[in-house]
C-alpha positions in Angstrom: 78.0 140.1 59.3 77.4 137.5 61.5 80.4 134.8 61.9 79.5 131.5 60.4 79.4 128.6 63.3 82.0 126.0 63.1 81.1 122.8 62.0 79.3 120.2 64.1 82.0 117.7 65.7 81.7 114.0 64.1 79.6 112.1 65.6 82.6 109.6 67.0 84.7 112.6 68.5 83.2 112.4 72.2 84.2 108.3 72.0 87.7 109.7 72.2 87.7 111.2 75.3 84.7 109.0 77.3 87.3 108.0 79.6 88.7 110.0 82.6 92.4 109.7 83.5 93.5 106.4 85.3 93.4 107.7 89.0 93.5 104.5 90.9 90.8 102.9 93.0 91.2 104.9 95.9 87.6 106.3 96.8 89.6 109.7 97.8 90.5 110.2 94.0 86.7 109.9 93.4 84.7 111.8 95.1 84.2 109.2 97.6 82.9 106.8 95.2 84.1 102.9 95.7 85.0 101.0 92.6 82.5 97.9 91.9 85.3 96.1 90.2 89.1 97.0 90.8 91.5 97.4 88.0 92.7 93.4 87.3 95.3 92.7 84.8 93.7 90.3 82.2 89.7 91.7 82.9 88.4 94.7 81.0 85.5 96.6 82.5 82.9 96.7 79.8 79.5 98.3 79.3 76.8 98.0 76.5 74.2 101.2 76.5 72.6 103.9 74.5 73.6 107.3 74.8 71.7 110.4 74.8 73.1 114.0 74.4 70.4 116.3 75.1 69.8 119.3 73.3 71.1 122.6 74.6 67.2 123.2 75.9 66.6 119.7 77.3 70.1 119.8 79.4 68.8 123.0 80.8 65.0 121.6 81.7 66.8 118.2 83.1 69.4 120.3 85.5 66.8 122.2 87.0 65.1 118.6 88.5 68.6 118.2 89.7 67.9 118.1 93.5 70.6 120.4 95.8 73.5 118.8 97.3 73.3 116.0 94.2 76.4 115.9 91.9 75.0 116.5 88.1 75.3 114.2 85.6 73.8 116.7 82.8 76.7 119.2 83.0 80.2 118.8 84.3 81.5 120.8 87.1 82.6 123.6 84.4 79.2 123.7 82.9 79.9 121.6 79.8 76.8 119.4 78.8 77.7 115.5 79.2 76.0 112.6 77.5 73.5 110.5 79.7 73.9 106.6 79.6 70.9 103.9 79.5 72.4 101.0 80.7 71.5 97.3 78.5 74.0 95.9 80.6 75.5 95.7 84.3 79.1 96.6 84.7 81.0 93.4 82.9 84.5 92.4 83.8 85.3 90.9 80.4 88.2 88.2 80.0 91.0 89.3 77.6 90.0 86.2 75.9 86.3 87.0 75.4 86.6 90.4 74.1 86.5 89.8 70.7 83.6 87.2 71.1 81.8 89.2 72.9 81.7 92.2 70.7 81.1 90.4 67.4 78.2 88.1 69.0 76.7 91.8 70.2 77.2 93.0 66.4 75.8 90.1 65.0 72.6 90.7 67.0 71.9 94.1 67.5 72.8 95.0 63.7 69.6 93.1 62.6 67.4 95.2 65.0 65.5 98.1 64.0 66.3 102.0 64.8 63.7 102.8 67.2 62.5 105.7 69.5 62.3 105.8 73.6 60.2 108.4 75.1 61.1 109.7 78.8 57.8 111.4 80.4 57.4 113.1 83.7 53.8 113.5 84.0 51.5 112.4 86.6 52.2 108.8 86.1 55.7 108.9 84.9 58.5 108.7 87.5 61.7 110.8 88.0 62.8 109.2 91.4 66.0 108.2 93.8 67.0 104.7 93.5 70.1 103.0 95.5 72.7 100.7 93.5 72.8 97.0 94.8 76.2 97.8 96.8 74.1 100.5 98.9 77.1 103.2 97.8 75.6 105.5 95.7 71.7 106.7 95.4 71.0 108.0 91.5 68.5 110.2 90.3 67.1 108.5 87.4 64.9 109.4 85.1 62.6 106.4 84.2 62.2 104.9 80.4 58.6 104.2 79.0 58.6 100.9 78.7 58.4 99.3 74.8 58.9 96.2 73.3 62.1 97.8 71.5 63.9 98.6 74.2 62.9 95.3 75.9 64.1 93.4 72.7 67.3 95.1 72.5 68.5 94.4 76.5 66.8 90.8 76.0 69.6 90.5 73.2 72.3 92.0 75.1 71.4 89.7 78.0 71.7 86.4 76.0 75.1 87.8 74.6 76.3 87.7 78.1 74.8 84.5 79.2 76.1 82.8 76.9 79.5 83.6 77.8 78.9 83.5 81.8 78.8 87.1 82.1 76.3 88.9 84.8 72.6 90.0 82.8 70.7 93.4 84.2 68.2 92.2 87.0 64.8 90.8 86.0 63.1 93.9 87.9 65.3 96.2 86.8 63.6 99.2 84.7 65.5 101.1 82.1 66.5 104.8 82.8 69.2 107.1 82.4 70.5 108.9 85.8 70.6 112.5 86.3 72.6 112.9 89.2 74.2 111.0 92.0 74.9 111.4 96.0 76.7 108.8 98.1 74.5 106.6 100.0 73.5 107.5 103.7 70.6 105.9 105.9 70.0 109.3 106.9 68.4 110.0 103.6 64.8 109.4 103.0 63.9 106.5 100.3 62.5 107.4 97.9 62.5 111.3 97.9 59.8 112.9 96.5 61.4 114.6 92.9 61.4 118.4 92.2 58.9 118.3 88.6 60.0 119.5 85.3 59.3 123.5 84.4 59.3 124.4 80.6 59.9 127.8 81.5 62.7 128.9 84.2 60.5 132.2 85.1 57.4 130.1 85.5 56.9 128.4 88.6 53.9 126.6 87.3 54.6 122.8 87.1 54.0 120.8 83.8 53.9 117.8 81.9 57.2 116.9 79.9 58.4 114.8 77.7 61.9 113.9 75.6 61.5 111.5 72.8 65.0 110.5 71.0 65.9 108.1 68.4 68.3 105.1 68.8 70.1 104.3 65.9 73.6 103.5 67.3 74.4 101.4 70.6 77.5 101.4 72.2 79.9 99.1 73.7 82.5 100.1 76.0 85.3 97.8 76.5 88.3 98.7 78.5 88.7 102.6 77.3 87.6 102.1 73.9 84.1 102.6 72.8 82.7 100.6 69.9 79.5 101.8 68.0 76.7 98.9 66.5 74.7 100.6 63.7 71.1 99.5 64.0 69.2 98.7 60.8 67.1 101.4 59.2 63.3 101.0 59.4 61.2 100.0 56.5 60.4 103.0 54.6 62.6 105.4 56.2 64.3 107.7 53.5 67.6 107.9 53.5 69.5 111.2 54.6 
């Protein structure tokens, strides 16, 4: 008799452990990474994003594309699968007095949005490339999202809330993406670097078209060390679970 599989963890379980223990701003404590915004009393590092936790099969396929020498964001150093993030805002340092209004305004505008799907496609027209952050400190190996009115609309909604409170928004030429790996930036690195192609079979050397499709039903808002969830509305005609 086979042992029963343990029940799935609640949807919000990973949110409880999304932040690493505080270790200060010294880059030596963060693998050489330089904190964009040092810890400041009265300011709360915040971020609005879509979270994608790939299935075991998807994670393995994504990991195959991570270039040698880069730090994977698909698996932890102990090979535990990690959630991937699609940013809807840049890093924001919220004032204490703005935390409640920022989240409430986001909730009001996003809860009216319907659930939607986003597509990550890798083929002759798809993109999986290196990009450098604005501070020129790190390069990210990213999987680009196929554009759609829905993802553009959500980004515009988040930007409108940020603008109204005088906080930064994503640049006009920002291309939605998820990061699969990172490395410290160096002028010795070629930009952009040719990317590995995804393979459906680790034993096969043939290159194939890959497509990842996910349902977006929740937007996450990180304020300080707390994760808040905003549920999107169900699409018309969608049956209840």
